[in-house]
SEKOLZA-313860 format. One record per residue (C-alpha): residue in one letter; x, y, z. Coordinates in Angstrom, 1 decimal, always signed. Example, Ala and Ser with C-alpha at 12.3 -4.5 7.8 and 13.67 -1.06 7.14 Angstrom:
<senus>
   aa        X        Y        Z
    a    +12.3     -4.5     +7.8
    s    +13.7     -1.1     +7.1
</senus>
This chain:
<senus>
   aa        X        Y        Z
    m     +0.0     +0.0     +0.0
    d     +2.8     +2.4     +0.7
    s     +4.0     +2.2     -2.9
    l     +0.5     +3.3     -4.1
    n     +0.5     +6.1     -1.5
    r     +3.7     +7.4     -2.9
    l     +2.0     +7.7     -6.3
    q     -0.7    +10.2     -4.9
    p     +1.2    +13.3     -5.9
    f     +1.5    +12.0     -9.5
    a     -2.2    +11.0     -9.5
    l     -3.1    +14.6     -8.6
    l     -0.8    +15.8    -11.4
    v     -2.5    +13.5    -13.9
    v     -6.0    +14.6    -13.0
    r     -4.9    +18.2    -13.1
    i     -3.4    +17.9    -16.5
    a     -6.3    +16.0    -17.9
    l     -8.9    +18.4    -16.5
    g     -7.0    +21.4    -17.5
    a     -6.3    +20.1    -21.1
    i    -10.1    +19.3    -21.6
    m    -11.1    +22.8    -20.3
    i     -8.4    +24.6    -22.4
    a     -9.7    +22.8    -25.5
    h    -13.3    +23.8    -24.8
    g    -12.3    +27.4    -24.0
    y     -9.9    +27.6    -27.0
    s    -12.8    +27.0    -29.4
    k    -14.8    +29.8    -27.8
    v    -11.9    +32.3    -27.6
    f    -10.8    +31.7    -31.2
    g    -13.9    +31.6    -33.3
    g    -16.9    +30.2    -31.5
    f    -17.7    +32.8    -28.9
    h    -20.8    +34.3    -30.6
    g    -22.4    +30.8    -30.8
    h    -21.5    +30.1    -27.2
    q    -23.1    +33.4    -26.1
    q    -26.3    +32.4    -28.0
    i    -26.3    +29.1    -26.2
    v    -25.9    +30.6    -22.8
    g    -28.8    +33.0    -23.6
    s    -31.0    +30.1    -24.8
    i    -30.7    +28.3    -21.5
    g    -32.0    +31.3    -19.6
    l    -28.8    +32.8    -18.4
    p    -27.6    +36.3    -19.2
    g    -25.4    +36.7    -22.2
    w    -22.5    +38.2    -20.2
    m    -22.0    +34.9    -18.4
    a    -20.6    +33.5    -21.7
    y    -17.5    +35.7    -21.0
    l    -17.3    +34.2    -17.5
    s    -17.6    +30.6    -18.7
    t    -15.1    +31.2    -21.6
    a    -12.5    +32.7    -19.2
    t    -13.1    +30.0    -16.7
    e    -12.5    +27.2    -19.3
    f     -9.6    +28.8    -21.1
    a     -7.7    +30.8    -18.4
    g     -8.7    +28.4    -15.6
    g     -7.6    +25.4    -17.7
    i     -4.2    +27.0    -18.2
    a     -4.0    +27.8    -14.5
    i     -4.9    +24.2    -13.5
    v     -2.2    +22.7    -15.8
    l     +0.4    +25.0    -14.2
    g     -0.9    +24.3    -10.7
    v     -1.8    +27.9    -10.1
    a     -5.0    +28.6     -7.9
    t     -6.0    +25.0     -8.4
    r     -8.6    +24.9     -5.7
    f    -10.2    +28.2     -6.8
    c    -10.3    +27.1    -10.5
    s    -11.6    +23.7     -9.6
    l    -14.5    +25.3     -7.7
    a    -15.2    +27.5    -10.8
    f    -15.2    +24.3    -13.0
    l    -17.4    +22.5    -10.6
    i    -20.0    +25.3    -10.7
    e    -19.8    +25.5    -14.5
    m    -20.3    +21.7    -14.8
    a    -23.2    +21.8    -12.4
    v    -24.9    +24.5    -14.5
    a    -24.2    +22.5    -17.7
    i    -25.6    +19.3    -16.2
    l    -28.7    +21.0    -14.7
    r    -29.5    +23.4    -17.5
    v    -28.5    +21.4    -20.6
    h    -27.7    +17.7    -20.1
    l    -29.9    +16.4    -17.4
    k    -32.9    +16.0    -19.6
    n    -30.9    +13.6    -21.9
    g    -30.1    +11.2    -19.2
    l    -26.7     +9.8    -18.1
    k    -25.6     +8.2    -21.3
    g    -26.2     +8.8    -25.0
    p    -26.3    +11.9    -27.1
    g    -26.2    +15.0    -24.9
    g    -26.1    +13.0    -21.8
    y    -24.4    +14.2    -18.6
    e    -21.8    +11.5    -18.1
    f    -19.0    +13.7    -19.5
    p    -19.8    +16.9    -17.5
    l    -20.3    +14.7    -14.4
    s    -16.8    +13.2    -14.9
    l    -15.3    +16.6    -15.2
    a    -17.2    +17.7    -12.1
    a    -15.9    +14.8    -10.2
    m    -12.3    +15.6    -11.3
    a    -12.8    +19.3    -10.3
    f    -14.3    +18.2     -6.9
    l    -11.3    +16.0     -6.2
    l     -8.8    +18.8     -6.9
    m    -10.9    +21.3     -5.0
    c    -10.7    +19.0     -1.9
    f     -7.1    +17.7     -2.2
    g     -5.4    +20.6     -4.1
    g     -3.1    +20.1     -7.1
    g     -0.3    +18.4     -5.3
    p     +3.4    +19.4     -5.0
    f     +4.0    +19.5     -8.8
    g     +3.1    +23.0     -9.9
    f     +3.4    +26.7     -9.1
    n     +1.7    +26.6     -5.7
    f     +1.7    +30.3     -4.8
    g     -0.1    +30.9     -1.6
    k     -1.0    +27.3     -0.6
    g     -4.3    +28.4     +0.9
    m     -6.0    +28.7     -2.5
    g     -3.3    +27.4     -4.8
    g     -3.6    +23.8     -4.3
    g     -0.5    +22.6     -2.3
    k     -0.8    +20.3     +0.6
    s     -3.6    +21.2     +3.0
    k     -2.7    +22.2     +6.5
    k     -3.8    +19.7     +9.2
</senus>
């Protein structure tokens, strides 16, 4: 068991990089060409159009921050909120699996929750460990 426990920092790094890469990819498509369509989608689900800016920044800049290990807990909370909104407003009606289902955003939300609770681990730029994502104080 100790050998598996020693892998925990690497496990956090893997989750951080995977979640960050996915969020960067989703934000990138909005920042570089798809923002207007995203703004329309945000409006169509009953949210104010300005929230499209917030979600785009959360995905793109937050994804970069997560990969780097900067403000991991804060960005993870933002991702968790965004995925909860996506599940409740868009995907829930389609069920867990299948086209438009919520299994993918639920997986991202679980990854974000893990990083929010445990931080990003020792591999990253952990400025100000309170919100950054280093080891939690006990």
